C-alpha positions as a LaTeX table, in Angstrom:
\begin{tabular}{lrrr}
\hline
Residue & $x$ (\AA) & $y$ (\AA) & $z$ (\AA) \\
\hline
Unk1 & 0.06 & 0.04 & $-0.04$ \\
Unk2 & 1.47 & 3.37 & $-0.95$ \\
Unk3 & 1.97 & 6.09 & 1.68 \\
Unk4 & $-0.67$ & 8.48 & 0.34 \\
Unk5 & $-3.34$ & 5.76 & 0.37 \\
Unk6 & $-2.39$ & 4.81 & 3.91 \\
Unk7 & $-2.68$ & 8.44 & 5.11 \\
Unk8 & $-6.00$ & 8.84 & 3.43 \\
Unk9 & $-7.44$ & 5.72 & 5.07 \\
Unk10 & $-6.02$ & 6.73 & 8.40 \\
Unk11 & $-7.69$ & 10.15 & 8.01 \\
Unk12 & $-11.09$ & 8.64 & 7.11 \\
Unk13 & $-10.95$ & 6.26 & 10.08 \\
Unk14 & $-10.23$ & 9.11 & 12.46 \\
Unk15 & $-12.93$ & 11.37 & 10.82 \\
Unk16 & $-15.46$ & 8.49 & 11.33 \\
Unk17 & $-14.60$ & 8.29 & 15.03 \\
Unk18 & $-14.85$ & 12.03 & 15.39 \\
Unk19 & $-18.18$ & 12.16 & 13.63 \\
Unk20 & $-19.53$ & 9.40 & 15.98 \\
Unk21 & $-18.37$ & 11.28 & 19.04 \\
Unk22 & $-20.08$ & 14.41 & 17.84 \\
Unk23 & $-23.32$ & 12.67 & 17.01 \\
Unk24 & $-23.31$ & 11.04 & 20.49 \\
Unk25 & $-22.82$ & 14.51 & 21.90 \\
Unk26 & $-19.55$ & 13.56 & 23.49 \\
Unk27 & $-17.70$ & 16.42 & 21.85 \\
Unk28 & $-18.94$ & 19.81 & 20.72 \\
Unk29 & $-19.04$ & 20.97 & 16.98 \\
Unk30 & $-16.12$ & 23.42 & 17.68 \\
Unk31 & $-13.86$ & 20.46 & 19.06 \\
Unk32 & $-14.96$ & 18.30 & 16.11 \\
Unk33 & $-13.86$ & 21.01 & 13.62 \\
Unk34 & $-10.63$ & 21.60 & 15.35 \\
Unk35 & $-9.65$ & 17.97 & 15.54 \\
Unk36 & $-10.76$ & 17.33 & 11.96 \\
Unk37 & $-8.61$ & 20.11 & 10.60 \\
Unk38 & $-5.71$ & 19.00 & 12.64 \\
Unk39 & $-6.13$ & 15.41 & 11.48 \\
Unk40 & $-6.38$ & 16.40 & 7.89 \\
Unk41 & $-3.27$ & 18.62 & 8.32 \\
Unk42 & $-1.22$ & 15.75 & 9.80 \\
Unk43 & $-2.28$ & 13.24 & 7.25 \\
Unk44 & $-1.78$ & 15.63 & 4.31 \\
Unk45 & $-5.46$ & 15.53 & 3.21 \\
Unk46 & $-8.20$ & 18.09 & 2.51 \\
Unk47 & $-10.57$ & 18.09 & 5.53 \\
Unk48 & $-14.16$ & 16.74 & 4.79 \\
Unk49 & $-17.10$ & 18.97 & 5.72 \\
Unk50 & $-19.72$ & 17.75 & 7.94 \\
\hline
\end{tabular}
């Protein structure tokens, strides 16, 4: 598996976890947005909008 694909899969897995936490009201929208942006930056991806 190439590095770019591995990073994209990692980003999507973390995005899914963050989305679940937000939908279960365990984190606020502001925290979700901040962590999502940081995750995308670390993985070299564009952040998905939710």
